[in-house]
C-alpha positions as CSV (number, residue, x, y, z in Angstrom):
1,M,30.0,-163.5,-169.3
2,K,27.4,-163.9,-166.7
3,K,28.2,-167.6,-166.5
4,K,31.6,-167.1,-165.8
5,G,31.0,-164.5,-163.1
6,M,28.4,-166.8,-161.5
7,E,30.9,-169.7,-161.6
8,K,33.6,-167.5,-160.0
9,T,31.2,-166.4,-157.4
10,L,30.1,-169.9,-156.8
11,H,33.8,-171.1,-156.6
12,L,34.5,-168.3,-154.0
13,I,31.4,-169.4,-152.0
14,L,32.5,-173.1,-152.1
15,D,36.1,-172.1,-151.0
16,K,34.7,-170.1,-148.2
17,L,32.5,-173.0,-147.2
18,Q,35.6,-175.4,-147.2
19,S,37.4,-173.0,-145.1
20,L,34.5,-172.7,-142.7
21,E,34.3,-176.6,-142.6
22,S,38.0,-176.7,-141.9
23,G,37.7,-174.0,-139.0
24,Q,34.8,-176.0,-137.6
25,K,36.9,-179.1,-137.7
26,Q,39.7,-177.4,-135.8
27,I,37.2,-176.0,-133.2
28,N,35.8,-179.4,-132.6
29,Q,39.3,-180.9,-132.2
30,R,40.0,-178.1,-129.6
31,L,36.6,-178.8,-127.9
32,D,37.5,-182.3,-127.7
33,L,40.8,-181.6,-126.2
34,L,39.2,-179.3,-123.6
35,E,36.6,-181.8,-122.7
36,S,39.5,-184.4,-122.4
37,G,41.4,-182.0,-120.0
38,Q,38.3,-181.2,-118.0
39,K,37.7,-184.9,-117.4
40,E,41.2,-185.3,-116.4
41,L,41.1,-182.3,-114.0
42,Q,37.8,-183.9,-112.5
43,Q,39.6,-187.0,-112.0
44,I,42.7,-185.4,-110.3
45,T,40.1,-183.2,-108.1
46,K,38.3,-186.3,-107.0
47,A,41.7,-188.1,-106.2
48,I,42.8,-185.1,-104.2
49,L,39.5,-185.1,-102.3
50,D,39.7,-188.7,-101.5
51,C,43.3,-188.3,-100.3
52,Q,42.2,-185.4,-98.1
53,E,39.2,-187.6,-96.6
54,E,41.9,-190.3,-95.9
55,T,44.3,-187.7,-94.3
56,D,41.6,-186.4,-92.1
57,A,40.6,-189.8,-91.0
58,R,44.3,-190.5,-90.1
59,L,44.5,-187.3,-88.3
60,E,41.5,-188.0,-86.2
61,A,43.0,-191.6,-85.3
62,L,46.2,-189.7,-84.4
63,S,44.5,-187.3,-82.3
64,S,42.7,-190.2,-80.5
65,D,46.1,-192.0,-80.0
66,I,47.6,-188.9,-78.7
67,Q,44.8,-188.3,-76.0
68,S,45.2,-191.9,-74.9
69,V,48.9,-191.5,-74.6
70,Y,48.3,-188.4,-72.6
71,G,45.9,-190.2,-70.4
72,E,48.7,-193.2,-69.7
73,V,51.3,-190.5,-69.1
74,K,49.2,-188.8,-66.6
75,E,48.6,-192.1,-64.8
76,I,52.2,-192.9,-64.8
77,K,53.0,-189.4,-63.3
78,D,50.4,-189.9,-60.7
79,T,51.7,-193.3,-59.8
80,M,55.2,-192.1,-59.6
81,A,54.1,-189.2,-57.4
82,T,52.5,-191.7,-55.1
83,K,55.6,-193.9,-55.0
84,K,57.8,-191.0,-54.3
85,E,55.6,-190.1,-51.4
86,L,55.7,-193.5,-50.0
87,I,59.4,-193.8,-50.4
88,Q,59.8,-190.5,-48.4
89,S,57.3,-192.0,-45.9
90,E,59.4,-194.9,-45.5
91,E,62.5,-192.9,-45.2
92,R,61.0,-190.8,-42.5
93,L,59.8,-194.1,-40.8
94,D,63.2,-195.4,-41.0
95,A,64.7,-192.4,-39.4
96,Q,62.2,-192.4,-36.8
97,T,62.8,-196.2,-35.9
98,L,66.5,-195.5,-35.8
99,L,66.0,-192.7,-33.3
100,I,63.8,-194.8,-31.2
101,G,66.3,-197.6,-31.4
102,K,69.0,-195.3,-30.1
103,A,66.8,-193.9,-27.6
104,Q,66.0,-197.3,-26.2
105,E,69.8,-198.2,-26.2
106,R,70.2,-195.3,-23.8
107,I,67.6,-196.3,-21.6
């Protein structure tokens, strides 16, 4: 009788061990999946950071280009203002020349 009881107990222990091994395999599979997912997330994060650095560089280049264009526009505005002043001076000179010419005709 004792022998059968021991065999039964031994069989129960073996069943539990097999169950534990099966559970351990499932845990290991899940851990492998988590590690794989972690590596993928790290790759995605690195790609995002690389893109951000590239975007920052492009933004800096655009900012520089805008400053350059701003300087050119300011220079054009200044040139146009000077030309406008010259045209106004020429118009006044023409008007004065015309008045002088009329005055000379009267004399």
